[in-house]
C-alpha positions as CSV (number, residue, x, y, z in Angstrom):
1,L,132.0,148.8,89.0
2,L,131.2,147.5,85.5
3,S,128.2,147.0,83.8
4,A,129.3,145.9,80.6
5,G,133.0,145.2,79.0
6,R,134.1,146.2,75.6
7,G,132.0,145.0,72.6
8,G,128.8,145.2,75.0
9,K,129.5,142.1,76.8
10,R,128.1,141.6,80.1
11,Q,130.1,141.6,83.3
12,A,128.9,141.0,86.6
13,L,129.0,143.9,89.1
14,Q,130.9,143.3,92.6
15,V,131.4,145.4,95.6
16,G,134.9,145.7,97.0
17,G,137.8,143.5,96.4
18,S,138.2,140.2,95.4
19,D,137.1,138.2,98.5
20,G,135.0,135.6,96.7
21,G,131.5,137.4,97.4
22,N,128.4,136.9,95.7
23,V,128.3,139.2,92.4
24,C,125.2,140.9,91.0
25,R,124.2,139.1,87.8
26,T,120.7,140.1,87.1
27,W,120.4,137.9,84.1
28,S,121.5,134.7,85.8
29,R,118.6,132.3,86.1
30,E,120.7,130.3,88.5
31,D,121.6,133.0,90.9
32,L,118.0,133.9,91.3
33,L,116.9,130.3,91.9
34,R,119.7,129.8,94.5
35,R,118.3,133.2,96.3
36,L,115.0,132.1,96.1
37,R,115.7,128.8,97.8
38,T,116.5,130.7,101.2
39,F,112.9,131.5,101.3
40,S,110.4,129.3,103.1
41,T,107.1,129.9,104.5
42,R,108.2,129.7,107.8
43,T,110.5,132.5,107.7
44,W,108.8,134.8,104.9
45,F,105.1,134.1,105.5
46,C,101.9,135.3,103.6
47,K,103.6,138.4,102.0
48,L,101.8,140.2,99.0
49,D,103.3,139.6,95.6
50,K,104.9,142.9,95.8
51,V,107.2,141.9,98.6
52,S,107.1,138.2,97.8
53,A,110.0,135.8,97.8
54,V,110.6,136.8,94.0
55,A,110.2,140.4,94.4
56,C,113.1,140.3,97.3
57,A,115.3,137.5,95.5
58,S,115.0,139.6,92.2
59,R,116.8,142.6,94.0
60,G,119.5,140.6,95.5
61,W,118.1,139.5,98.9
62,V,118.4,136.2,100.7
63,N,116.2,135.1,103.7
64,T,118.4,134.6,106.6
65,G,115.6,134.4,109.2
66,V,111.8,135.2,110.2
67,D,110.8,138.4,108.3
68,A,114.9,139.3,107.8
69,L,116.6,139.8,104.6
70,E,120.2,140.0,104.0
71,C,121.7,141.3,100.8
72,E,124.4,138.9,99.4
73,S,126.5,141.4,98.2
74,C,126.6,144.5,100.3
75,K,125.3,142.3,103.4
76,A,122.8,145.1,104.1
77,V,119.6,144.0,106.6
78,A,116.1,144.6,106.0
79,I,113.5,143.4,108.4
80,Y,109.9,143.3,107.5
81,P,107.8,145.4,109.9
82,K,105.0,143.8,112.0
83,C,101.6,144.4,110.6
84,P,99.3,146.5,113.3
85,S,96.3,144.2,112.2
86,S,95.3,141.5,109.8
87,A,92.8,143.9,108.0
88,P,93.5,144.0,104.1
89,K,94.4,148.0,104.3
90,D,96.9,147.4,106.9
91,I,98.7,144.6,105.1
92,E,98.7,146.6,102.1
93,A,99.9,149.7,103.7
94,V,103.1,147.7,105.3
95,A,104.1,146.4,102.0
96,E,103.8,149.6,100.3
97,K,106.2,151.1,102.7
98,F,108.5,148.1,102.8
99,L,108.5,147.7,98.9
100,P,111.0,150.9,98.3
101,L,113.1,149.6,101.1
102,L,114.1,146.5,98.8
103,D,115.9,149.0,96.7
104,S,116.9,151.9,99.1
105,L,118.5,149.9,102.1
106,H,121.4,148.7,99.8
107,H,124.6,150.4,100.5
108,K,125.4,153.5,98.3
109,F,127.8,151.4,96.0
110,C,126.1,148.2,96.0
111,P,125.7,146.9,92.4
112,W,122.0,145.9,93.3
113,K,120.9,149.4,93.9
114,G,118.7,150.3,91.1
115,N,119.0,146.9,89.4
116,V,116.4,143.9,89.5
117,C,116.1,140.8,87.4
118,Q,113.5,140.4,84.7
119,A,110.5,138.3,85.3
120,S,111.3,136.1,82.3
121,L,114.3,134.4,84.3
122,L,111.3,132.5,86.0
123,K,109.5,131.2,83.1
124,F,110.0,127.6,81.9
125,P,113.2,127.3,80.2
126,L,113.4,126.1,76.5
127,T,115.6,123.3,76.1
128,T,117.8,122.0,73.0
129,P,116.9,118.3,71.7
130,A,120.5,117.3,72.7
131,K,119.7,118.8,76.3
132,F,116.3,116.8,76.4
133,V,118.2,113.5,75.5
134,E,120.9,113.9,78.1
135,G,118.5,114.7,80.7
136,F,116.3,111.8,79.7
137,R,119.3,109.4,79.6
138,D,120.3,110.4,83.4
139,R,116.8,109.8,84.7
140,V,116.4,106.7,82.9
141,E,120.0,105.4,84.1
142,N,118.9,106.5,87.8
143,L,115.6,104.5,87.7
144,C,117.1,101.5,86.4
145,T,118.5,100.9,90.0
146,S,115.1,100.9,91.4
147,R,114.1,97.0,91.9
148,H,110.5,97.6,90.9
149,L,108.7,100.5,88.9
150,P,104.6,100.9,88.8
151,R,103.1,99.8,85.6
152,V,101.2,102.0,83.2
153,S,97.5,102.3,84.1
154,P,95.7,101.0,80.9
155,E,93.3,104.1,81.3
156,F,96.3,106.1,80.4
157,F,96.2,104.7,76.8
158,K,92.3,104.4,76.5
159,D,91.7,107.7,75.0
160,F,94.9,107.9,73.0
161,R,94.0,104.3,71.4
162,A,90.6,106.0,70.4
163,T,92.3,108.8,68.8
164,S,94.7,106.9,66.9
165,E,92.4,104.1,65.4
166,G,89.0,106.5,65.5
167,G,90.5,110.0,64.8
168,S,90.3,112.9,66.8
169,A,86.6,113.2,66.6
170,A,85.8,109.9,68.1
171,A,88.1,111.0,71.2
172,A,86.6,114.2,71.6
173,A,83.1,112.5,71.6
174,S,83.9,110.2,74.4
175,P,82.9,111.7,77.9
176,S,85.8,110.1,79.5
177,S,88.7,111.9,77.1
178,S,91.8,112.6,78.5
179,S,93.0,116.0,78.3
180,P,95.2,117.2,75.2
181,A,98.4,117.2,77.3
182,A,97.7,113.4,78.1
183,V,96.9,112.3,74.3
184,K,100.0,114.1,73.6
185,L,102.2,112.5,75.9
186,G,100.8,109.0,75.1
187,A,102.0,109.9,71.4
188,K,105.5,110.7,72.4
189,L,105.4,107.6,74.5
190,R,104.4,105.6,71.4
191,H,106.8,107.4,69.4
192,V,109.8,106.5,71.9
193,L,108.9,103.1,72.1
194,G,108.6,102.4,68.5
195,K,112.1,103.5,68.0
196,E,110.9,106.6,66.0
197,S,113.1,109.1,68.0
198,S,116.5,109.4,66.2
199,G,118.2,111.1,69.1
200,I,117.3,108.7,71.6
201,S,117.7,105.5,69.6
202,E,121.0,106.8,68.7
203,D,122.2,107.1,72.4
204,K,124.1,103.8,73.2
205,L,122.7,103.6,76.9
206,L,119.1,104.5,75.9
207,N,119.3,102.0,72.9
208,D,120.6,99.0,75.2
209,V,118.0,99.7,78.0
210,L,114.9,100.4,75.9
211,Y,115.8,98.0,72.8
212,R,118.3,95.7,72.8
213,S,116.9,93.1,75.3
214,T,113.4,93.2,73.8
215,K,111.9,93.1,70.5
216,L,109.9,96.4,69.4
217,A,106.8,94.2,69.0
218,D,107.1,93.4,72.6
219,L,107.2,96.9,74.1
220,G,103.8,97.1,75.0
221,E,101.8,99.1,77.6
222,D,102.6,96.9,80.5
223,S,106.4,96.3,79.8
224,Y,109.1,97.6,82.0
225,Q,110.4,99.7,79.3
226,C,107.1,101.4,78.9
227,S,107.1,102.4,82.6
228,L,110.5,103.3,82.6
229,A,110.3,105.8,79.5
230,L,107.1,107.4,80.7
231,L,108.4,108.3,84.3
232,A,111.7,109.7,82.9
233,M,109.7,111.6,80.2
234,C,107.5,113.1,83.3
235,G,110.7,114.1,85.0
236,W,110.6,111.1,87.5
237,D,114.0,110.1,89.0
238,C,115.7,107.9,91.4
239,P,118.6,109.2,93.2
240,A,121.8,107.7,92.2
241,G,123.1,104.8,94.2
242,S,120.0,104.8,96.2
243,G,119.1,101.3,95.1
244,G,115.4,102.3,95.7
245,G,112.9,99.4,96.4
């Protein structure tokens, strides 16, 4: 078993031979999310935080059935015991007894024994400008396959317009002011439609879709490009090849 190579480089811990089994990579967000996807409310229902899906997946377990776990490395099995009643003290007692089993039930030489993923892996990941443009481009390209896109409601721009024309004080005084996040999003959308983002305007596909066929002055709030840009900025996508209606 190896935990660190020469020069301090991290190496995956693995049990046994090279049979292609899953390895222990406590630093891998991708691996953790893959294990988390095996859990559902149907098979791992109403557990306390200390024995939640996150707590289990962070220790190498996957959900294989109702109240059933399996280590993806050593294949050990853990069954969550039935609670004698729905009383909070009984639920807490069962969780307290099960928690140490998430470590002790791993086989003797399982790399997950004594290891756990850091909670920071589940924080919203930071992204680079290049990655942002790449993701934005992919969503724009896929959304273009849809026959119709919803138009942006005029209400969305109402407070942003008040902010840009009358200053932040005027918007703050308005009883219908949007949240700061909505105002910021409106500003970023105007930034994109105004061709003020070099990363986006220098991308060939995005330049063709957003700017080439329309004058900048015509990229208004009711334009197709406005809907396209806003949806893509908010993470909406259309499955490639779906030809959505």
